[in-house]
N, C-alpha and C positions, 0 to 999 in steps of 0.2 A: 574430589574430581567434579569441578563444574559440566554439567550439560551444555549442548547442545540444540539449537533452535529444531536439526531437521528428526536427534537422538528423542525430542516433545514428541514429538508427529508419529511419531513409532510407538509410544507408549498409550497406553488407555486412562487418563488421569484426570480427574477433575482439582486441580494444586493449585486453586487458581494465585497462592504465592507465588507461590515459585514462578509459572508462570508471568506474574507482574515481575521478578526481581530478574530473569531468563530476560525482557524485558529493557527494563532500566540499561542490563548491562549491555546490549548492542546496542540499544542507542548513543550510549556514554563510548562505541565503538566510532560512530560515524563522524567524528571528529581525525578519528588514525585515518582516513579517505588523503586529508589535504596536506599528512603531513610523510604519506608515499610508503605508510607501512604495509605491507602481508601484497608489495606486487612482487611481479616474480621477475627469477636472474636477469634481466636484459642480452646474456650472451647464449639461452636457446635460442635467440630470432635471430633465423640465417635470412637467407636474399631473398628466399622464395618462401616467405611467412604469407599466414595468408589474412585476405581481412580481417578487420576485425566485426565479430558479430552486428548484427543491427537490431539494437532492442525496442528504442521508438522513435513513431513517428511525430515535431512536427502540430501541437493542436492548432487547427483549423483559421484565420487571422478573419474571418469573415463571419461565424457564425458561432455558438454554444452548444455543446454537444449535449448538452443536455435534455433527458425526453419530457414532455409536458406535465406530467408526472413527478418528475427532479423540479422542475421552474417551480410548480408549486412549491413543494416543500424552500426549498430556498424564498421563496419571497413572501410567502407564509413566516419564516423566524426572519426577517429582516423584516416585516410591520412591527413582527412584534418586537422587537430590539431596538425600535423607531420609537422609543416611549413619546418625544414628546414632539410628535408625527410631523416633521420640520422635512420630510425624505429623506434623511440624512442618517448616519450615525456614527457619535460622535469614541469619544476615546471615555468616559465612566459609561457610558450605554455597554460595550463591548466588555468592561469588567463586569458587567452582569452576568453575561454569555463567558466567559473564560476567566474568574478570578481578579490576581494581581497582574498577570501578562509579563510576566516575568521572561517568557519566551517572543514578545513580538507581531502578533498575531494581525493588532492592528496595524500594525506595520505592511506586515505581506500582503494586505486586504488594499489599506488606501494606497494601490498603485500611481497616484499623480504624487503626490506627500502632500495632499493640500488640510490637512488634519477633519480631514473628514470626506466617508465609507459612506457614497452615490451605491444606485439599486447598483447598472453597472457594473462598481468594480465588482462587488457581492456577489451576484453574477457568474462573471468572467473569473474572482478566486476557487469558485463550486465546479465548473465547468471546466479550468484548470487543472484542480484535484482530484474530478471523474477521469479526465483523459493521464492523466501521468501516472496514482496511483488504485486505480479502479473503480470503478461502484459503486462493490459493495466497503471499502473506505470511503469514502465521501457521504453515502447514507447514513453507517454512523456517524460520522462527525456532527452531521442534522442532527441526528438523532441524541449525540452528547447536549452540541449545544440547544437544543428544546429544551433538557433537561434540566441544566443549570437555567434557564429560564425561569420553570416554573416553579424548580427549588427556590426559587429566590422570591419569588412570589408566594409560596407558603411560608415565607422563615423557615428555612430547612438548609443545611449547610452542602455547596457546589462544591463538584469535586472540577478538579484539574490537572487534566491529561498533559504532558509535554508534543500538542501537537503540529510544530515547526520542524521542531527536535526528530519527531514520525514520520512528519512526510522530506522530510532534507537526501532524507539519500531515493536513487534516482537507480538505475541498470547500469549510468553510461559512468557513473561513478567510484573514479579511481579503476574503471575496468582495467582487466592485466592483458598485457603485451600478447597479442596472436601469434603461437607458430605451429609449425606441420606438426601433426604424431599420424603419421597412415596404417602403422601398423596397433595402432592403440588399440580398444576393447575397453565394454561397461563388466567393470568386474559386478559380481556376489550381491557383493556392500551400493553399489553405485545403482545398479537395478534396486534393490530392497528400499535403498532414499527415495528415489525415483518413484518406487509405484506407490509408495504412504503420501507423495504429494497427491500422486493423478489421485486418487482417495479425494482425498482433500477439494481439492478443485472440480470435481466432478458432484458436483453437490446433491445431486437428485438419485446417484448411486447406480443411475442404468451401468454401470461398466467404460461408458462413455464421458470423451469431455467434448459440450458443445463450445462455441465463440462464445453464445451468452455466457457460460462459466467462466470461461476466461478471459475473459472484459470485468468482469466479477473483484478478477485478483490485478490485473497487467494495465488495466483502462486501453490508452488508445498503444500504446504497441501491442496489443495483442490479433490486432488484423496479423501483422505481418507476420509474426509465431506462428498467426494459425495456417494463415497457408502454405507457411512449410510444412506444418505437425503434420495435418489433416494431408496424405501422397495420395489418394486414390480419390479424392474430392469426393465426399460423400455428405460433407457437413458434420461428421463428427471425425473424433481424433479417438485409436483403440490403446491399447496398451502399449501394444508392438510399435500399433505408430509412433507411439507418447517415445520407445525403447530407443527409435531406428532415428528418432529428430538428435539427441544428446548425443549416442554415437557418432554420431553425423558431425557433429561439434562436434567433440574431442578427441575424431581425428581432423579437422581443418584448422579450431586453433585451437586445442591444447587442453592437460586437464584444468587449466590455471581462472581458463575462462568457462567453462563447462561449472566448473567451480560457483564461480561468481556467480552466473544466471542463476544455478538452485538456489543460490543462498539470499536474489534479490525477492525467489520466490516463497521461499519458507519468511521472509522477514515480512511480505507482503501478510501472509498470512499469521503470523503470528500478534503482528499490531493490530489485526481487524478482528481476529478470539478472544488477545487478552478485553479492547476496548466493547467487544460484544456483551461481554461477561461483567463490565460494570457494571456498563448502561443499564443492560438486566434485572444486579439488583440492585439499584440504587432506586432504580423505577419504583420494584417492591419496596421501599426503605417508606418511600415518599407513597408511597398509598396506603400503607400502615399511619403515617405521621397525618395523610387527609382523613382520616377513619379515626382519627385520635376525638 
């Protein structure tokens, strides 16, 4: 029987191979969104259907959302990738970062399609990544790409991850149609799953979730959600506020909408966890190679 993402979160295991297999399976399901699989029965919708939950906000048009430290990380990677020093990154230089380029990373960053990646395009790509997928994911991708550059310099094998596939899914993809369910309440199973997610997001383990911790997982969507989660406006989200938010979502928009949002949390956390494991372990291999 295949285990789910939430099932893995509830287990205290270090089975990296299974994590990777689950990740691959979940990523392969992303394409199902475009075929309509998993959508709710439209007959459930009534005239008083609730508006869909708002998960995301547009990236600011006039600025980057990167901190000064993050901007330096992006700039450092750009300079190292631009091996001929001409101020732009070409296709063969991206290959050093990301292998044979099977998932079209170059085309994603080359916004104007002129065959060259400018500094501005490079910065915008990572700023959008942070905004949509969270600062944790963006920093991990930067580490992954930097690690591959280092590997090419010492003659080690590069690691190729399906970056663009990982980053294709957003909370808005195949979002179910909402319907009111005013009598619904969270089950014990819902609460167990929600507490597991809460504990993972609570990075410092103090029993409360801050805006920064939520941004690390959700990116630009975090502010709007945090404002709704933090009911007493003390700058922290308690477990009871966490449960209350999802029960309100369940009542206003239905089970499928609540589950859809939970799955987005789970996928974000799993992607970040698996990439972190692979980056850490590959870095150790590189240290051993350098020591030889």
